[in-house]
C-alpha positions as CSV (number, residue, x, y, z in Angstrom):
1,X,115.2,-135.9,26.4
2,X,112.6,-133.1,27.6
3,X,111.8,-132.3,31.2
4,X,109.5,-134.9,31.8
5,X,111.5,-136.4,34.1
6,X,108.4,-139.4,34.8
7,X,106.2,-140.8,33.4
8,X,103.5,-141.5,36.5
9,X,99.7,-141.9,36.1
10,X,97.9,-138.8,35.5
11,X,95.4,-140.2,37.8
12,X,96.2,-138.2,40.9
13,X,99.6,-136.7,42.5
14,X,101.9,-138.5,44.8
15,X,100.4,-139.3,47.9
16,X,103.5,-137.8,50.0
17,X,106.5,-135.8,48.8
18,X,109.8,-137.8,49.5
19,X,111.9,-135.3,51.6
20,X,113.8,-136.1,55.1
21,X,113.0,-134.5,57.8
22,X,115.7,-132.3,57.8
23,X,114.3,-130.5,54.8
24,X,110.9,-130.2,56.2
25,X,112.0,-128.4,59.0
26,X,114.1,-126.3,56.9
27,X,111.5,-125.4,54.5
28,X,109.3,-124.4,57.2
29,X,112.0,-122.5,58.8
30,X,111.5,-120.2,56.0
31,X,108.1,-119.3,56.5
32,X,107.5,-115.9,57.7
33,X,107.4,-116.2,61.4
34,X,105.2,-113.0,62.3
35,X,101.7,-113.8,63.5
36,X,99.1,-111.2,63.4
37,X,95.6,-111.9,65.8
38,X,93.6,-110.0,63.0
39,X,94.2,-113.1,61.1
40,X,91.1,-114.2,63.7
41,X,89.3,-112.0,61.3
42,X,89.3,-114.4,58.9
43,X,86.4,-116.2,60.8
44,X,84.0,-113.3,60.7
45,X,82.1,-114.4,57.8
46,X,81.5,-117.8,59.4
47,X,80.3,-115.7,62.6
48,X,77.7,-114.1,60.1
49,X,76.5,-116.7,58.9
50,X,75.0,-117.8,62.4
51,X,74.2,-114.4,63.5
52,X,71.2,-115.0,65.9
53,X,73.2,-117.6,67.9
54,X,76.0,-115.4,67.9
55,X,74.1,-112.5,68.9
56,X,72.8,-114.6,72.1
57,X,76.0,-115.9,72.8
58,X,77.1,-112.0,73.0
59,X,73.8,-111.2,75.1
60,X,74.7,-113.8,77.8
61,X,78.0,-112.6,77.7
62,X,77.0,-109.4,79.0
63,X,74.6,-110.8,81.0
64,X,77.0,-113.2,82.7
65,X,79.6,-110.3,83.3
66,X,76.5,-107.9,84.9
67,X,76.0,-110.5,87.2
68,X,79.0,-111.3,88.6
69,X,79.4,-107.6,88.9
70,X,76.3,-107.6,90.7
71,X,77.4,-109.7,93.5
72,X,79.7,-106.8,94.6
73,X,76.9,-104.2,94.9
74,X,74.7,-107.3,96.7
75,X,77.6,-107.8,99.5
76,X,77.9,-104.2,99.6
77,X,74.6,-103.3,100.7
78,X,74.9,-106.2,103.3
79,X,77.9,-105.3,105.0
80,X,76.2,-101.9,105.1
81,X,73.1,-103.2,106.8
82,X,75.6,-105.2,109.0
83,X,77.5,-102.3,110.3
84,X,75.0,-99.3,110.4
85,X,72.5,-100.4,112.9
86,X,71.8,-103.6,115.5
87,X,71.2,-106.4,112.3
88,X,68.1,-108.9,113.3
89,X,67.8,-112.3,111.7
90,X,64.5,-111.3,110.3
91,X,66.4,-108.3,108.4
92,X,69.5,-109.5,106.8
93,X,67.2,-112.3,105.2
94,X,66.4,-109.6,102.1
95,X,70.2,-108.9,101.8
96,X,70.5,-112.9,101.8
97,X,67.9,-113.5,99.5
98,X,69.2,-110.4,97.2
99,X,72.7,-112.3,97.0
100,X,71.4,-115.6,96.3
101,X,69.2,-114.6,93.1
102,X,72.0,-112.8,91.8
103,X,74.0,-116.1,92.5
104,X,71.2,-118.1,90.5
105,X,70.9,-115.8,87.7
106,X,74.6,-115.8,87.2
107,X,74.6,-119.5,87.6
108,X,71.8,-119.4,84.5
109,X,73.2,-117.3,82.9
110,X,76.6,-118.8,82.8
111,X,74.8,-122.3,81.4
112,X,73.1,-120.3,78.5
113,X,76.4,-118.5,77.7
114,X,78.2,-122.1,77.3
115,X,75.5,-123.5,75.6
116,X,75.6,-120.6,72.9
117,X,79.1,-120.3,72.6
118,X,79.9,-123.4,72.0
119,X,77.4,-124.3,69.7
120,X,78.6,-121.1,67.5
121,X,82.2,-122.3,68.0
122,X,81.4,-125.7,66.8
123,X,79.4,-124.6,63.8
124,X,81.6,-122.3,62.6
125,X,84.3,-124.9,63.0
126,X,82.2,-127.1,60.8
127,X,82.1,-124.7,58.3
128,X,85.3,-123.7,58.2
129,X,86.5,-127.6,57.7
130,X,83.9,-128.0,54.8
131,X,85.0,-124.8,53.4
132,X,89.0,-125.5,53.9
133,X,88.5,-128.9,52.1
134,X,85.8,-127.6,49.5
135,X,88.5,-125.1,48.2
136,X,91.5,-127.8,48.3
137,X,89.6,-129.8,45.8
138,X,89.2,-127.2,43.4
139,X,93.4,-126.7,43.1
140,X,94.8,-127.8,40.7
141,X,98.0,-130.1,40.7
142,X,100.5,-126.7,40.3
143,X,99.7,-126.4,44.0
144,X,101.0,-129.4,45.3
145,X,103.9,-129.6,43.7
146,X,105.1,-126.4,46.1
147,X,102.8,-127.8,49.2
148,X,103.5,-131.0,50.7
149,X,100.4,-133.1,51.5
150,X,100.9,-134.1,54.7
151,X,101.3,-130.1,55.9
152,X,97.8,-129.8,53.8
153,X,96.8,-132.1,56.2
154,X,98.0,-130.6,59.0
155,X,96.5,-127.3,58.5
156,X,93.2,-129.1,57.5
157,X,93.1,-130.9,61.1
158,X,96.1,-129.7,64.0
159,X,95.1,-126.1,62.8
160,X,91.8,-125.9,62.5
161,X,91.5,-128.2,66.3
162,X,93.2,-125.1,67.4
163,X,91.2,-122.9,66.4
164,X,88.2,-124.8,67.2
165,X,89.3,-124.8,71.1
166,X,90.0,-120.8,71.0
167,X,85.7,-120.6,69.6
168,X,84.5,-123.1,72.0
169,X,86.0,-122.2,75.1
170,X,89.1,-119.4,75.4
171,X,87.0,-116.6,73.1
172,X,84.4,-117.1,75.3
173,X,86.3,-117.3,78.8
174,X,88.3,-113.9,77.3
175,X,85.2,-112.2,76.5
176,X,83.5,-113.1,79.5
177,X,86.6,-111.4,81.3
178,X,87.2,-108.7,79.3
179,X,83.8,-107.2,80.0
180,X,84.1,-108.1,83.5
181,X,87.0,-106.1,83.4
182,X,85.7,-102.8,82.0
183,X,82.4,-103.1,84.4
184,X,84.6,-103.6,87.4
185,X,87.3,-100.9,86.3
186,X,83.5,-98.5,85.7
187,X,82.3,-99.7,89.4
188,X,85.9,-99.1,91.0
189,X,85.3,-95.2,90.0
190,X,82.1,-94.8,91.5
191,X,83.1,-96.4,94.4
192,X,86.5,-94.9,94.9
193,X,87.8,-92.4,92.2
194,X,91.4,-92.3,94.3
195,X,92.0,-95.6,94.7
196,X,90.6,-97.0,91.2
197,X,93.7,-94.2,89.7
198,X,96.2,-96.2,92.1
199,X,94.5,-99.4,90.4
200,X,95.2,-97.9,87.0
201,X,98.7,-96.9,87.1
202,X,99.1,-100.9,88.1
203,X,97.8,-101.9,85.3
204,X,100.4,-100.7,82.8
205,X,103.2,-103.0,85.1
206,X,101.1,-105.8,84.8
207,X,100.5,-105.9,81.2
208,X,104.1,-104.9,80.2
209,X,105.6,-108.7,80.8
210,X,102.4,-109.8,79.1
211,X,103.1,-108.2,75.5
212,X,106.8,-108.4,76.3
213,X,106.6,-112.2,76.6
214,X,103.6,-112.4,74.2
215,X,105.4,-112.2,71.1
216,X,107.7,-114.3,72.1
217,X,105.4,-117.1,73.2
218,X,103.5,-116.3,69.7
219,X,106.9,-117.3,67.0
220,X,107.5,-120.3,69.4
221,X,103.6,-121.3,68.8
222,X,104.1,-120.6,65.1
223,X,107.3,-122.9,65.0
224,X,105.8,-125.6,66.7
225,X,102.8,-126.0,64.5
226,X,105.7,-125.8,61.4
227,X,107.7,-128.3,62.9
228,X,104.7,-130.6,63.9
229,X,103.6,-130.5,60.5
230,X,106.3,-131.8,59.3
231,X,106.5,-134.4,61.8
232,X,103.1,-135.5,60.0
233,X,104.5,-135.0,56.7
234,X,106.8,-137.5,56.8
235,X,104.6,-140.0,59.0
236,X,102.2,-139.9,56.0
237,X,104.8,-140.7,53.8
238,X,106.3,-143.7,56.0
239,X,102.6,-144.9,56.4
240,X,102.0,-144.5,52.6
241,X,104.7,-146.4,51.6
242,X,104.6,-149.1,54.5
243,X,104.8,-152.2,52.5
244,X,107.9,-150.8,51.0
245,X,109.6,-149.7,54.5
246,X,109.1,-152.9,55.7
247,X,110.1,-154.6,52.8
248,X,113.5,-152.9,53.0
249,X,113.3,-153.4,57.0
250,X,113.9,-149.7,57.1
251,X,110.6,-149.3,60.4
252,X,113.6,-148.6,63.0
253,X,114.5,-145.6,60.7
254,X,111.6,-144.5,60.3
255,X,110.5,-144.2,63.5
256,X,113.8,-143.1,64.3
257,X,113.5,-140.0,61.7
258,X,109.8,-139.6,62.9
259,X,111.0,-139.3,66.2
260,X,113.8,-136.8,65.5
261,X,111.1,-134.6,64.1
262,X,108.6,-135.1,67.0
263,X,111.6,-134.0,69.7
264,X,112.3,-131.3,67.6
265,X,108.7,-130.2,68.1
266,X,108.8,-130.6,71.5
267,X,111.8,-129.1,72.2
268,X,110.9,-125.7,70.6
269,X,107.2,-126.1,72.6
270,X,109.2,-126.4,76.1
271,X,110.7,-123.5,75.2
272,X,107.1,-121.8,74.6
273,X,106.0,-123.3,77.6
274,X,108.5,-121.9,79.8
275,X,108.4,-118.3,78.3
276,X,104.7,-118.4,78.9
277,X,105.2,-119.7,82.3
278,X,107.3,-117.3,83.5
279,X,105.0,-114.5,81.9
280,X,102.2,-116.2,83.9
281,X,104.4,-116.1,87.2
282,X,105.0,-112.0,86.7
283,X,101.2,-111.3,85.9
284,X,99.8,-113.3,88.4
285,X,102.7,-112.0,91.3
286,X,102.4,-108.4,90.0
287,X,98.3,-108.2,90.1
288,X,97.9,-109.6,93.5
289,X,100.7,-108.0,94.5
290,X,99.2,-104.2,93.5
291,X,95.7,-105.4,95.0
292,X,96.8,-106.0,98.4
293,X,98.8,-103.1,98.2
294,X,95.8,-101.4,97.2
295,X,93.3,-103.3,99.6
296,X,96.0,-101.9,102.5
297,X,95.2,-98.1,101.3
298,X,91.5,-99.0,101.5
299,X,91.5,-100.5,104.9
300,X,93.3,-97.3,106.1
301,X,90.4,-95.3,104.4
302,X,87.7,-97.2,106.0
303,X,89.0,-96.9,109.3
304,X,89.5,-93.4,109.2
305,X,85.9,-93.3,108.3
306,X,86.2,-91.8,104.7
307,X,84.1,-95.0,102.8
308,X,81.7,-97.1,104.2
309,X,82.9,-100.7,105.1
310,X,80.1,-101.7,102.6
311,X,82.3,-99.6,100.0
312,X,85.5,-101.2,101.1
313,X,84.1,-104.7,100.7
314,X,82.3,-103.9,96.9
315,X,86.1,-101.9,96.0
316,X,88.1,-105.0,97.4
317,X,85.6,-107.7,95.6
318,X,86.0,-105.4,92.6
319,X,90.0,-104.8,92.6
320,X,90.0,-109.0,92.8
321,X,87.9,-109.6,90.0
322,X,89.3,-107.2,88.1
323,X,92.9,-108.4,88.8
324,X,91.8,-111.9,88.0
325,X,90.0,-110.8,84.9
326,X,93.7,-109.5,83.8
327,X,95.7,-112.3,85.0
328,X,92.7,-114.8,83.0
329,X,93.2,-112.4,79.9
330,X,97.1,-113.2,80.1
331,X,96.8,-116.2,79.9
332,X,94.0,-116.7,77.3
333,X,96.1,-114.0,75.0
334,X,98.4,-117.1,74.3
335,X,95.8,-119.2,73.2
336,X,94.6,-116.2,71.1
337,X,97.9,-116.1,69.8
338,X,98.5,-119.8,68.8
339,X,95.2,-119.7,66.9
340,X,95.8,-116.6,65.1
341,X,98.9,-118.4,63.9
342,X,96.9,-121.3,63.1
343,X,94.0,-119.3,61.3
344,X,96.8,-117.9,58.9
345,X,98.0,-121.0,57.8
346,X,94.6,-122.2,57.3
347,X,94.0,-118.8,55.9
348,X,97.0,-119.4,53.2
349,X,94.6,-122.8,51.9
350,X,91.9,-120.5,51.5
351,X,93.8,-117.9,49.8
352,X,95.4,-120.3,47.2
353,X,93.9,-119.7,44.2
354,X,94.2,-122.4,41.2
355,X,95.8,-121.7,38.0
356,X,93.2,-123.9,36.0
357,X,90.0,-122.2,36.7
358,X,86.5,-121.3,34.4
359,X,86.3,-118.4,32.3
360,X,83.7,-115.4,33.4
361,X,81.5,-117.0,30.2
362,X,82.6,-120.0,29.4
363,X,82.1,-121.3,26.4
364,X,79.3,-124.5,25.9
365,X,80.4,-127.4,24.5
366,X,78.9,-129.0,21.5
367,X,76.9,-132.6,21.0
368,X,80.0,-135.2,22.6
369,X,81.9,-135.9,19.4
370,X,84.9,-137.1,20.5
371,X,87.3,-134.9,18.6
372,X,90.6,-134.0,20.0
373,X,92.9,-132.0,18.6
374,X,96.4,-130.6,19.6
375,X,97.6,-127.3,18.0
376,X,101.0,-126.4,18.2
377,X,101.2,-126.7,21.7
378,X,104.5,-126.0,23.6
379,X,104.3,-126.4,27.7
380,X,106.8,-126.8,30.7
381,X,105.8,-128.1,34.1
382,X,105.5,-125.2,36.6
383,X,109.2,-124.5,38.0
384,X,111.3,-125.7,34.9
385,X,110.3,-123.2,32.2
386,X,113.7,-124.2,30.8
387,X,112.8,-127.9,30.3
388,X,109.5,-128.1,28.3
389,X,107.6,-131.4,28.3
390,X,105.9,-130.7,24.5
391,X,107.7,-128.8,22.2
392,X,105.2,-127.5,19.2
393,X,103.6,-130.6,19.5
394,X,100.7,-131.1,17.0
395,X,98.1,-134.1,17.3
396,X,94.5,-134.7,15.2
397,X,91.9,-137.5,16.9
398,X,89.0,-138.2,14.8
399,X,85.6,-139.2,16.5
400,X,86.0,-143.3,17.3
401,X,89.6,-142.9,16.3
402,X,91.9,-145.3,18.1
403,X,95.4,-143.4,18.8
404,X,98.7,-144.9,20.6
405,X,101.1,-142.9,22.0
406,X,104.9,-144.5,22.1
407,X,108.3,-143.2,22.6
408,X,110.8,-143.5,25.2
409,X,110.4,-142.5,28.8
410,X,110.4,-138.6,29.3
411,X,109.5,-138.3,25.9
412,X,106.1,-136.2,26.9
413,X,103.4,-139.2,26.7
414,X,101.7,-138.4,29.9
415,X,102.0,-134.8,29.5
416,X,99.6,-135.2,26.6
417,X,97.0,-136.8,29.2
418,X,98.0,-134.2,31.8
419,X,96.9,-131.3,29.1
420,X,94.0,-132.7,27.6
421,X,92.3,-133.5,31.6
422,X,93.1,-129.4,31.7
423,X,95.2,-129.8,35.1
424,X,97.3,-127.5,33.1
425,X,97.4,-125.4,30.5
426,X,99.8,-124.8,27.9
427,X,102.6,-121.7,27.5
428,X,101.8,-121.7,23.8
429,X,99.3,-123.4,21.3
430,X,96.0,-124.5,21.7
431,X,94.3,-128.1,23.1
432,X,91.0,-128.6,21.8
433,X,88.1,-131.2,22.5
434,X,85.2,-131.0,20.3
435,X,86.1,-128.0,18.5
436,X,86.5,-126.0,21.7
437,X,89.3,-124.6,23.1
438,X,89.7,-126.1,27.1
439,X,91.0,-123.0,28.1
440,X,87.4,-121.5,27.1
441,X,85.2,-124.1,28.3
442,X,84.2,-125.4,31.8
443,X,86.7,-127.5,33.5
444,X,84.1,-129.7,35.1
445,X,82.4,-130.0,31.7
446,X,85.6,-130.9,29.9
447,X,86.4,-133.6,32.2
448,X,82.8,-134.9,32.0
449,X,83.5,-135.9,28.0
450,X,87.0,-137.9,29.4
451,X,87.4,-141.1,31.0
452,X,91.0,-142.3,32.4
453,X,92.2,-145.6,33.2
454,X,95.9,-145.6,34.3
455,X,99.1,-147.7,34.9
456,X,98.2,-147.9,38.8
457,X,94.4,-146.8,39.0
458,X,94.0,-145.0,42.4
459,X,90.7,-147.0,44.0
460,X,89.0,-145.9,47.6
461,X,88.1,-148.0,50.3
462,X,84.2,-148.6,50.3
463,X,83.0,-151.6,48.1
464,X,83.3,-152.7,44.8
465,X,79.8,-151.3,43.5
466,X,80.7,-147.8,45.3
467,X,84.3,-147.5,43.5
468,X,82.4,-148.4,40.0
469,X,79.7,-145.9,40.5
470,X,82.4,-143.2,41.5
471,X,82.4,-142.8,37.5
472,X,78.7,-141.7,37.6
473,X,77.3,-141.0,41.0
474,X,73.9,-141.3,39.2
475,X,74.4,-144.5,37.6
476,X,72.0,-147.5,38.6
477,X,72.6,-150.9,39.9
478,X,71.7,-151.9,36.1
479,X,74.7,-150.0,34.8
480,X,76.7,-150.3,37.6
481,X,76.3,-154.1,36.9
482,X,77.1,-154.1,32.8
483,X,79.9,-151.6,33.4
484,X,81.2,-155.0,35.5
485,X,80.7,-157.3,33.0
486,X,82.0,-155.6,29.9
487,X,85.0,-155.3,32.2
488,X,85.6,-159.0,32.8
489,X,85.5,-158.1,36.4
490,X,82.0,-160.3,37.0
491,X,83.5,-163.5,37.9
492,X,85.7,-162.5,40.7
493,X,83.2,-159.8,42.2
494,X,80.6,-162.7,42.5
495,X,83.1,-164.9,44.3
496,X,83.3,-161.9,47.2
497,X,81.5,-163.0,50.4
498,X,79.1,-160.1,49.6
499,X,79.4,-159.8,46.1
500,X,79.7,-155.8,44.3
501,X,79.0,-154.6,48.2
502,X,82.0,-156.3,49.7
503,X,84.2,-153.9,51.0
504,X,87.4,-154.0,49.1
505,X,89.5,-152.1,52.0
506,X,91.6,-148.7,51.8
507,X,92.9,-148.5,48.0
508,X,91.6,-151.6,47.2
509,X,94.5,-153.7,48.6
510,X,92.1,-156.7,49.1
511,X,92.1,-157.1,45.5
512,X,94.8,-158.5,43.0
513,X,96.8,-156.1,40.6
514,X,94.4,-157.5,37.7
515,X,91.5,-157.0,39.6
516,X,91.9,-153.8,40.5
517,X,92.4,-152.7,37.2
518,X,89.4,-154.1,35.8
519,X,87.5,-152.6,38.5
520,X,89.1,-148.9,37.3
521,X,88.1,-150.0,33.5
522,X,84.3,-150.7,35.2
523,X,85.0,-147.2,36.6
524,X,85.8,-146.2,33.1
525,X,83.0,-147.3,31.3
526,X,80.1,-146.8,33.6
527,X,81.0,-143.0,33.2
528,X,79.8,-143.4,29.5
529,X,82.3,-140.9,28.1
530,X,83.2,-140.6,24.4
531,X,86.7,-140.2,25.0
532,X,88.7,-143.0,26.4
533,X,92.3,-142.5,28.0
534,X,94.8,-145.2,28.6
535,X,97.8,-144.8,30.5
536,X,100.1,-148.0,30.7
537,X,96.7,-150.0,31.7
538,X,98.4,-153.3,31.3
539,X,102.1,-152.7,32.2
540,X,102.5,-154.2,35.6
541,X,100.3,-157.4,34.9
542,X,101.2,-160.5,34.1
543,X,100.3,-162.7,30.8
544,X,96.5,-164.3,32.1
545,X,95.4,-161.0,33.6
546,X,96.7,-159.2,30.9
547,X,95.1,-161.3,28.4
548,X,92.0,-160.0,30.8
549,X,92.0,-156.5,30.9
550,X,93.2,-156.1,27.4
551,X,90.2,-157.9,26.1
552,X,88.4,-155.6,28.6
553,X,89.8,-152.3,27.2
554,X,89.3,-154.1,23.5
555,X,85.1,-153.9,25.1
556,X,85.7,-150.5,26.2
557,X,86.7,-148.7,23.2
558,X,84.2,-149.5,20.8
559,X,82.3,-147.0,20.0
560,X,85.2,-144.4,21.7
561,X,87.8,-142.1,21.0
562,X,90.8,-143.6,22.3
563,X,94.0,-142.7,23.0
564,X,96.3,-145.2,24.7
565,X,99.9,-144.9,26.1
566,X,101.9,-147.7,26.1
567,X,105.7,-148.9,26.5
568,X,104.8,-152.5,25.6
569,X,104.0,-152.4,21.8
570,X,102.1,-155.2,21.6
571,X,99.3,-153.8,23.2
572,X,99.0,-151.3,20.7
573,X,99.1,-153.3,17.6
574,X,95.4,-152.9,16.5
575,X,95.3,-149.0,17.3
576,X,93.9,-146.8,14.0
577,X,97.2,-145.1,14.6
578,X,100.5,-145.0,16.5
579,X,102.1,-141.7,16.8
580,X,105.8,-141.6,18.2
581,X,107.0,-139.3,20.8
582,X,110.0,-138.1,21.5
583,X,111.5,-134.8,23.2
584,X,108.3,-133.6,23.4
585,X,107.9,-133.7,19.7
586,X,105.7,-136.1,17.0
587,X,108.4,-137.6,15.2
588,X,106.9,-140.4,13.3
589,X,102.8,-142.0,13.0
590,X,101.4,-144.7,10.9
591,X,100.3,-148.2,11.4
592,X,103.0,-150.5,12.9
593,X,103.9,-152.1,9.8
594,X,104.6,-148.6,8.0
595,X,106.5,-147.6,11.2
596,X,108.5,-150.8,11.3
597,X,109.5,-150.3,7.5
598,X,110.8,-146.7,7.8
599,X,113.2,-148.3,9.9
600,X,113.0,-144.9,12.2
601,X,112.5,-144.8,16.3
602,X,109.7,-147.0,16.2
603,X,111.2,-149.9,14.6
604,X,114.7,-149.7,17.0
605,X,111.7,-149.8,19.6
606,X,109.8,-152.6,17.8
607,X,113.2,-154.7,17.5
608,X,114.4,-154.5,21.1
609,X,110.6,-155.7,22.0
610,X,110.3,-158.4,19.4
611,X,113.2,-159.3,17.8
612,X,113.4,-160.6,14.5
613,X,109.4,-160.7,15.0
614,X,109.2,-157.1,14.4
């Protein structure tokens, strides 16, 4: 048998990987734990796309920092006036008016800063979400063989929320405090260079624990995010197969496994919180301890007459402001590193490149004829190079011909569809559609000429009409209705409360298996594609539904090139040609009667299914 271990429908990949929590956590532990804040530079193109808002946000950030420091100057003038001469109620009024004006300016600047920074952050995150999701849709199935769907969803939701928190609040807070710190240091030098030198000597002592603990916090944050992604991946797997979980009475086991994954994530998060709490205590203690010491020196200098009381109050205000800014930066630094870790994971998605892409100069497809050819194709799935699913496979399908692919499970039948849909490229040989090698054509143009009905066709939430129109977005109501009639689906759809506009629920679970298949056939018909691909389209149906679906398929095949995969040979007796596959090769082909007469693999399969009637 070939390396193809399953004949799963090719309409979509399995929803979530079937790994246990332990394997998920083990895999996440293998990721590099180093995180660099330079990963946040990936946000610059998104910010540059909204440069006016970014410039206004920057202007008001500088303005609020300047007005915050301006309060110290207004206080100095007021104190110097109070201590220099005998003040009167009338003489102090202008100075309080000045102080009030600075406070009003600070309030207005802060409001505008908040608006433009928040607006910019929300806009950037919205663009980032669209860019990441749009890029994910371009990735080929090979990517999802290596990356779990749950992890992708975690990056698309949780990690982007972390970045949103940074852009919406933390980055504004950090930049304002950074500007305030720089301005305060400059003014401190102007007020008293000697005391400012002492302030600068205190700074390295304060910053040391910030960087030492910051690295530890960053690594723990990344580990927490990875383990949470593992928990989300397992939850998605269980919810996707909820009926199976409940049917086997495994609710408690699933809950315990998810709980174990969440507790593992929480335990790591708890260690991170302890480290960050200790870092915060050290930074704040060192900052304000240093401020008290320097303020003590400043008061002594004021008592000696070396500086005015206004200078003393201004210096104290600036020192407290600078210390508070450093403490705030220490708080925000953990958020910045957390967002950097999240952004690096998001960048991993944005950097992923599909193995299947359009060439620089795609060859335009000629007028649709529906001719398909496989020429000496050899193909092995990624990660299984030593187990080829197809070995020197060749097949010619003429325009309008009905060809059935039969053979044992794992013989490579579904792989033929995957290559024809160009989910993968063969390692050797060519796949040709209407005379053009698929590798030379635009993938979207190739897929526009194909319509697929899988064994378990994926349908979506929304109405029945929405699901049919999924095959061709611009299909008119008349075209949708015609496709529904041709698919033998009109009778049961008209019986629904709102007809074709009735919501069918997630994955159309409100419909029966046969109804879903007929809806999938209608979706394929409305596409009006010259090539129809049927992958075990009736194998899971009862006799009555199989008859109805088969009638719909017979109508669908009229005037189209059709390639059918079937294990149940009764569904392919009307084929123009039956191609028998085994271990990735064509071993027989011909009509049913011819193949039975030869006494080969097909005859053995027919004898198993039909008995003496074969």
